[in-house]
VOBA-1610 file (N, C-alpha, C; in pm, whole numbers, padded with zeros to 5 digits, always signed):
BEGIN
Gln+04586-04430+01115Gln+04557-04405+00975Gln+04430-04323+00955Leu+04343-04324+01054Leu+04218-04248+01045Leu+04221-04120+01127Ser+04338-04083+01178Ser+04347-03964+01265Ser+04310-03836+01191Trp+04328-03834+01057Trp+04297-03713+00980Trp+04148-03678+00986Leu+04065-03775+01020Leu+03922-03748+01029Leu+03888-03651+01142Ile+03970-03651+01248Ile+03943-03561+01362Ile+03953-03415+01320Pro+04069-03368+01269Pro+04074-03228+01222Pro+03979-03200+01107Phe+03951-03301+01024Phe+03857-03283+00914Phe+03720-03245+00966Phe+03668-03322+01062Phe+03535-03293+01117Phe+03534-03162+01195Ile+03641-03134+01268Ile+03647-03008+01342Ile+03642-02890+01246Ala+03719-02896+01138Ala+03723-02786+01041Ala+03589-02768+00971Ile+03531-02878+00925Ile+03406-02871+00850Ile+03292-02822+00939Trp+03283-02874+01061Trp+03175-02832+01150Trp+03193-02689+01199Thr+03318-02645+01212Thr+03343-02505+01248Thr+03292-02413+01139Leu+03321-02447+01014Leu+03274-02366+00901Leu+03122-02371+00890Thr+03067-02489+00902Thr+02922-02506+00890Thr+02848-02436+01003Gly+02902-02447+01125Gly+02835-02387+01240Gly+02836-02235+01240Gly+02941-02175+01181Gly+02952-02030+01188Gly+02899-01955+01068Gln+02883-02023+00954Gln+02853-01946+00833Gln+02713-01883+00833Met+02613-01952+00886Met+02479-01895+00887Met+02473-01770+00976Thr+02543-01776+01090Thr+02547-01661+01180Thr+02615-01543+01113Ala+02730-01568+01048Ala+02804-01460+00982Ala+02723-01398+00870Ile+02658-01482+00789Ile+02578-01430+00677Ile+02461-01348+00728Asp+02392-01399+00829Asp+02275-01327+00881Asp+02315-01196+00946Ala+02434-01192+01008Ala+02479-01072+01078Ala+02532-00965+00984Thr+02553-00998+00858Thr+02607-00901+00761Thr+02510-00884+00644Ala+02516-00976+00548Ala+02429-00965+00431Ala+02281-00975+00469Gly+02250-01056+00569Gly+02112-01069+00614Gly+02058-00939+00668Glu+02140-00868+00744Glu+02096-00738+00798Glu+02086-00633+00687Lys+02172-00643+00588Lys+02160-00552+00474Lys+02026-00573+00404Glu+01993-00700+00382Glu+01872-00733+00309Glu+01747-00690+00386Arg+01751-00701+00518Arg+01636-00661+00602Arg+01633-00511+00628Gly+01743-00442+00598Gly+01749-00299+00622Gly+01775-00261+00766Thr+01827-00355+00847Thr+01852-00326+00989Thr+01997-00288+01016Leu+02085-00310+00919Leu+02225-00278+00942Leu+02248-00128+00957Glu+02175-00050+00877Glu+02189+00096+00887Glu+02150+00145+01025Ser+02040+00090+01080Ser+01996+00131+01214Ser+02100+00096+01319Leu+02165-00017+01302Leu+02267-00057+01397Leu+02388+00035+01391Leu+02426+00076+01271Leu+02546+00156+01255Leu+02529+00300+01303Val+02403+00349+01311Val+02381+00485+01362Val+02355+00484+01513Ala+02352+00365+01572Ala+02335+00354+01718Ala+02461+00405+01787Pro+02448+00449+01915Pro+02564+00505+01987Pro+02664+00398+02032Val+02716+00323+01938Val+02821+00224+01966Val+02930+00240+01862Arg+03051+00205+01898Arg+03163+00216+01806Arg+03159+00103+01703Arg+03217+00129+01587Arg+03221+00027+01483Arg+03299-00096+01530Ser+03403-00072+01608Ser+03483-00183+01658Ser+03399-00275+01746Glu+03306-00218+01823Glu+03218-00299+01909Glu+03120-00380+01825Val+03072-00320+01718Val+02980-00391+01627Val+03051-00510+01564Val+03171-00484+01512Val+03248-00591+01446Val+03281-00702+01544Phe+03328-00663+01663Phe+03369-00764+01761Phe+03249-00845+01810Gly+03134-00780+01824Gly+03014-00851+01867Gly+02971-00955+01764Lys+02973-00917+01638Lys+02937-01012+01532Lys+03040-01123+01521Phe+03167-01087+01541Phe+03274-01187+01539Phe+03256-01289+01652Leu+03225-01242+01772Leu+03206-01333+01886Leu+03086-01425+01864Ala+02979-01370+01810Ala+02860-01453+01783Ala+02893-01564+01684Thr+02963-01529+01577Thr+03002-01629+01477Thr+03098-01730+01537Leu+03193-01681+01618Leu+03289-01770+01682Leu+03221-01871+01774Val+03125-01825+01853Val+03057-01914+01948Val+02985-02027+01875Phe+02914-01995+01769Phe+02841-02098+01695Phe+02936-02195+01626Gly+03043-02142+01568Gly+03140-02229+01503Gly+03214-02316+01604Leu+03250-02257+01718Leu+03323-02331+01820Leu+03236-02437+01885Thr+03108-02408+01900Thr+03016-02509+01956Thr+03015-02634+01870Ala+03012-02615+01739Ala+03016-02730+01649Ala+03149-02804+01660Ala+03260-02728+01675Ala+03391-02790+01688Ala+03401-02870+01817Ile+03348-02815+01926Ile+03350-02886+02054Ile+03269-03014+02046Ala+03160-03010+01972Ala+03080-03132+01952Ala+03164-03238+01881Ala+03245-03197+01784Ala+03332-03292+01713Ala+03437-03348+01807Ile+03496-03263+01892Ile+03596-03310+01988Ile+03531-03405+02089Gly+03409-03371+02132Gly+03337-03459+02223Gly+03312-03596+02163Gly+03277-03599+02035Gly+03258-03726+01967Gly+03386-03806+01960Tyr+03497-03736+01937Tyr+03629-03801+01935Tyr+03661-03863+02070Leu+03632-03791+02178Leu+03659-03842+02312Leu+03573-03964+02345Val+03445-03951+02318Val+03353-04061+02346Val+03391-04185+02265Gly+03419-04163+02138Gly+03458-04275+02053Gly+03585-04342+02102Gly+03684-04260+02143Gly+03810-04317+02192Gly+03794-04396+02320Val+03715-04342+02412Val+03692-04410+02540Val+03617-04541+02520Val+03513-04537+02437Val+03435-04659+02412Val+03521-04765+02344Met+03603-04721+02247Met+03688-04817+02176Met+03787-04883+02271Arg+03850-04802+02358Arg+03953-04855+02448Arg+03896-04941+02559Ser+03783-04899+02615Ser+03731-04967+02734Ser+03631-05077+02704Val+03570-05075+02585Val+03464-05173+02556Val+03505-05269+02444Phe+03535-05214+02327Phe+03554-05302+02211Phe+03688-05374+02210Leu+03798-05301+02231Leu+03929-05364+02224Leu+03950-05473+02330Pro+03909-05452+02458Pro+03925-05560+02557Pro+03849-05686+02519Arg+03733-05670+02458Arg+03654-05787+02420Arg+03716-05864+02303Met+03796-05793+02224Met+03856-05858+02107Met+03986-05928+02141Gly+04043-05902+02260Gly+04163-05969+02303Gly+04283-05939+02214Glu+04358-06045+02177Glu+04477-06028+02095Glu+04444-05974+01957Glu+04328-06010+01908Glu+04287-05961+01776Glu+04273-05809+01777Gly+04224-05754+01890Gly+04212-05609+01901Gly+04347-05541+01895Gly+04446-05601+01962Gly+04582-05546+01955Gly+04639-05550+01816Ser+04607-05655+01741Ser+04656-05667+01604Ser+04595-05560+01514Ile+04465-05533+01536Ile+04397-05430+01457Ile+04458-05293+01483Val+04487-05264+01612Val+04549-05136+01648Val+04685-05122+01580Ala+04762-05231+01579Ala+04894-05228+01516Ala+04883-05206+01365Ile+04788-05271+01302Ile+04768-05257+01157Ile+04730-05113+01122Met+04647-05051+01208Met+04600-04914+01183Met+04703-04809+01222Gly+04819-04852+01270Gly+04927-04757+01300Gly+04934-04713+01444Gly+04860-04777+01534Gly+04863-04739+01675Gly+04733-04674+01719Ser+04726-04635+01846Ser+04606-04574+01901Ser+04620-04423+01908Leu+04507-04355+01920Leu+04507-04209+01929Leu+04528-04164+02072Ser+04576-04042+02087Ser+04603-03987+02220Ser+04479-03916+02273Val+04429-03962+02388Val+04308-03903+02446Val+04331-03854+02590Asp+04457-03825+02627Asp+04485-03775+02762Asp+04444-03629+02772Leu+04441-03578+02895Leu+04393-03441+02920Leu+04474-03337+02845Gln+04605-03351+02844Gln+04689-03254+02776Gln+04657-03247+02627Ser+04639-03362+02565Ser+04607-03365+02421Ser+04473-03299+02394Val+04376-03325+02480Val+04243-03267+02462Val+04249-03115+02474Leu+04324-03064+02571Leu+04336-02919+02590Leu+04407-02853+02473Leu+04513-02917+02424Leu+04583-02864+02307Leu+04493-02865+02184Leu+04417-02972+02170Leu+04323-02982+02059Leu+04216-02875+02068Leu+04167-02850+02188Leu+04063-02749+02209Leu+04115-02609+02178Met+04237-02577+02223Met+04295-02446+02196Met+04316-02426+02046Ser+04362-02529+01979Ser+04379-02519+01833Ser+04245-02500+01764Ala+04142-02568+01814Ala+04008-02553+01756Ala+03954-02412+01779Val+03983-02353+01895Val+03939-02216+01923Val+04001-02118+01823Leu+04132-02130+01800Leu+04200-02040+01707Leu+04151-02062+01564Leu+04130-02188+01526Leu+04079-02215+01392Leu+03939-02158+01375Ala+03855-02173+01478Ala+03719-02118+01473Ala+03722-01965+01463Ala+03819-01902+01530Ala+03832-01756+01523Ala+03873-01712+01383Val+03964-01786+01321Val+04004-01755+01183Val+03884-01768+01090Val+03811-01877+01105Val+03694-01901+01021Val+03591-01790+01040Ala+03565-01751+01165Ala+03468-01645+01193Ala+03509-01514+01128Ala+03636-01479+01139Ala+03684-01354+01080Ala+03677-01358+00928Val+03709-01473+00868Val+03700-01487+00722Val+03555-01474+00675Leu+03465-01542+00746Leu+03324-01538+00708Leu+03268-01397+00714Leu+03299-01324+00819Leu+03251-01186+00830Leu+03307-01099+00719Ser+03436-01115+00691Ser+03501-01031+00590Ser+03442-01054+00452Ile+03408-01179+00422Ile+03355-01212+00289Ile+03207-01177+00278Ala+03129-01218+00379Ala+02984-01201+00372Ala+02943-01053+00370Leu+03026-00966+00424Leu+02992-00824+00429Leu+02982-00763+00289Phe+03051-00820+00191Phe+03049-00766+00055Phe+02923-00804-00021Ala+02848-00901+00030Ala+02728-00947-00040Ala+02612-00852-00018Arg+02522-00848-00114Arg+02405-00762-00104Arg+02283-00835-00046Ser+02288-00968-00050Ser+02175-01046-00002Ser+02224-01176+00060Phe+02133-01245+00129Phe+02166-01370+00195Phe+02214-01474+00094Lys+02143-01486-00018Lys+02180-01586-00119Lys+02314-01553-00183Glu+02338-01425-00206Glu+02465-01385-00266Glu+02581-01419-00172Ala+02561-01397-00043Ala+02664-01430+00055Ala+02691-01580+00057Gln+02588-01660+00045Gln+02605-01805+00041Gln+02690-01847-00079Ser+02669-01783-00192Ser+02748-01816-00311Ser+02893-01775-00294Tyr+02918-01666-00220Tyr+03055-01623-00195Tyr+03127-01721-00102Ile+03054-01771-00003Ile+03116-01854+00101Ile+03127-02001+00062Ala+03044-02046-00031Ala+03042-02188-00069Ala+03181-02242-00107Pro+03262-02169-00184Pro+03395-02224-00220Pro+03489-02243-00102Leu+03459-02179+00011Leu+03546-02193+00128Leu+03559-02337+00174Ser+03455-02417+00149Ser+03459-02556+00195Ser+03578-02630+00134Phe+03615-02594+00010Phe+03730-02659-00053Phe+03861-02623+00018Val+03866-02501+00074Val+03986-02458+00145Val+04011-02546+00267Phe+03904-02604+00323Phe+03916-02689+00440Phe+03918-02837+00404Val+03837-02875+00308Val+03825-03018+00274Val+03953-03071+00211Ile+04007-03000+00113Ile+04124-03050+00041Ile+04245-03068+00133Pro+04283-02967+00215Pro+04396-02990+00307Pro+04369-03100+00409Ala+04245-03109+00457Ala+04213-03210+00557Ala+04226-03352+00499Val+04176-03370+00378Val+04188-03501+00313Val+04334-03532+00282Ala+04412-03429+00249Ala+04553-03449+00216Ala+04635-03491+00338Leu+04580-03474+00459Leu+04654-03511+00579Leu+04690-03660+00580Gln+04604-03743+00523Gln+04631-03886+00525Gln+04750-03923+00436Phe+04793-03829+00352Phe+04908-03855+00264Phe+05030-03771+00302Lys+05024-03705+00419Lys+05131-03610+00451Lys+05266-03678+00468Asp+05268-03803+00513Asp+05396-03873+00526Asp+05455-03907+00389Leu+05368-03935+00292Leu+05415-03964+00156Leu+05460-03836+00086Ile+05385-03727+00109Ile+05419-03600+00045Ile+05547-03542+00103Gly+05565-03563+00234Gly+05683-03509+00300Gly+05669-03362+00332Ile+05565-03327+00407Ile+05540-03187+00443Ile+05648-03139+00540Gly+05708-03025+00510Gly+05815-02970+00592Gly+05764-02879+00702Glu+05858-02823+00778Glu+05823-02735+00889Glu+05755-02607+00842Gly+05784-02565+00719Gly+05725-02442+00668Gly+05574-02448+00656Ala+05518-02570+00646Ala+05373-02585+00633Ala+05300-02540+00759Tyr+05372-02538+00872Tyr+05309-02497+00998Tyr+05294-02346+01009Met+05332-02275+00904Met+05311-02131+00901Met+05200-02093+00802Val+05142-02191+00736Val+05035-02166+00639Val+04900-02171+00712Pro+04826-02061+00718Pro+04699-02059+00791Pro+04603-02168+00744Val+04524-02220+00836Val+04428-02328+00816Val+04500-02462+00802Leu+04592-02473+00705Leu+04667-02598+00690Leu+04745-02629+00816Asn+04807-02525+00875Asn+04885-02551+00997Asn+04798-02598+01113Ala+04678-02543+01124Ala+04588-02587+01231Ala+04549-02734+01213Leu+04522-02773+01088Leu+04486-02912+01060Leu+04604-03004+01088Leu+04724-02961+01049Leu+04844-03042+01073Leu+04869-03062+01222Val+04859-02954+01298Val+04883-02962+01442Val+04780-03051+01511Met+04653-03037+01473Met+04550-03120+01534Met+04571-03267+01501Asp+04617-03294+01380Asp+04648-03432+01343Asp+04765-03485+01426Asp+04867-03400+01446Asp+04981-03440+01529Asp+04939-03463+01674Ile+04849-03379+01724Ile+04806-03390+01863Ile+04735-03522+01889Val+04641-03558+01802Val+04566-03681+01824Val+04654-03805+01802Lys+04763-03789+01727Lys+04857-03900+01710Lys+04959-03906+01824Gly+04967-03796+01902Gly+05065-03792+02010Gly+05204-03760+01962Thr+05217-03697+01845Thr+05349-03666+01788Thr+05375-03516+01778Ala+05288-03433+01835Ala+05303-03288+01823Ala+05423-03240+01906Ser+05494-03143+01852Ser+05606-03082+01924Ser+05568-02941+01967Leu+05633-02893+02073Leu+05602-02760+02125Leu+05629-02651+02022Ser+05736-02666+01945Ser+05773-02563+01848Ser+05667-02549+01739Thr+05619-02660+01685Thr+05517-02652+01578Thr+05385-02601+01632Ile+05353-02635+01755Ile+05229-02585+01816Ile+05235-02434+01833Leu+05346-02384+01887Leu+05360-02240+01910Leu+05364-02162+01779Val+05434-02215+01679Val+05439-02149+01548Val+05299-02141+01488Thr+05226-02251+01497Thr+05090-02255+01443Thr+04999-02156+01515Trp+05001-02158+01646Trp+04915-02068+01723Trp+04949-01922+01696Ala+05079-01889+01687Ala+05120-01751+01659Ala+05074-01709+01520Ser+05088-01797+01422Ser+05046-01768+01285Ser+04896-01743+01279Leu+04820-01826+01346Leu+04674-01810+01346Leu+04633-01680+01415Ala+04701-01646+01525Ala+04670-01523+01597Ala+04692-01400+01510Val+04801-01400+01435Val+04830-01288+01344Val+04723-01276+01237Val+04682-01390+01181Val+04579-01390+01077Val+04447-01337+01133Ile+04413-01375+01254Ile+04288-01328+01317Ile+04289-01176+01331Val+04400-01121+01378Val+04411-00976+01397Val+04398-00904+01263Val+04467-00955+01160Val+04464-00892+01028Val+04322-00896+00969Leu+04256-01009+00981Leu+04121-01023+00925Leu+04020-00935+00998Leu+04033-00925+01130Leu+03942-00839+01207Leu+03966-00692+01171Ala+04091-00656+01150Ala+04121-00518+01107Ala+04060-00491+00970Phe+04066-00590+00882Phe+04007-00577+00749Phe+03855-00564+00758Ala+03793-00646+00843Ala+03648-00639+00861Ala+03608-00504+00921His+03684-00455+01017His+03654-00325+01079His+03663-00213+00976Arg+03764-00221+00890Arg+03781-00119+00786Arg+03662-00120+00691Asn+03615-00237+00654Asn+03503-00246+00561Asn+03371-00203+00624Phe+03358-00222+00756Phe+03238-00175+00825Phe+03235-00022+00830Ser+03347+00041+00801Ser+03353+00189+00801Ser+03343+00246+00659Arg+03332+00158+00560Arg+03325+00204+00420Arg+03180+00201+00373Glu+03130+00314+00331Glu+02991+00324+00286Glu+02970+00247+00155Asp+03072+00242+00070Asp+03057+00172-00057Asp+03040+00020-00037Val+03084-00031+00078Val+03066-00172+00110Val+02934-00193+00184Ile+02907-00107+00280Ile+02785-00121+00362Ile+02659-00100+00279Phe+02661-00002+00190Phe+02540+00036+00117Phe+02543-00009-00029Arg+02603-00124-00055Arg+02602-00177-00191Arg+02459-00210-00235Ser+02426-00174-00357Ser+02291-00199-00407Ser+02297-00261-00546
//
């Protein structure tokens, strides 16, 4: 019943971890006047965009990995320390809560890969949005509403059985990543939904990076005043 908290924390920490890097690498450089110097350097625009994307991805993914690490530690401690001490009562609590979470190696790897793709989507979105801002504070105001895009679907995961979410939801970016991560930690994920989700996220990443690259080549976006 509490499995939705895992994708919730991964999504929120991914957004939180990457947004400062993305803002500083775009609107922050505009405000400091260093972006122009970077763009006239002997490097291609694609290299500039990809470098900023990787930096944002690393910071966001680091936060996501910390969330996964907390999930692993919590699961191991619960299984090896608390539940054995509680005896039959511990088994009753697990049954009431709907069963135990999956913490085997395969589940962790699938969870990590999903977190990587989600972090890449977040990084590309942050870069695409923050580039339109003229200052650090303006970029923060643009990005602030993004938290609702992650919080609302993540909280809705606890009601997904009541709502009756169909297979089509696994093609909706961000929501599909949260759904798959929830399925993974419950041990109910299927190969088809995982592959559909990963393919959908990969397409979104490519489209967003192409959009960011296009805007890095537009003077009306770079030199907004």
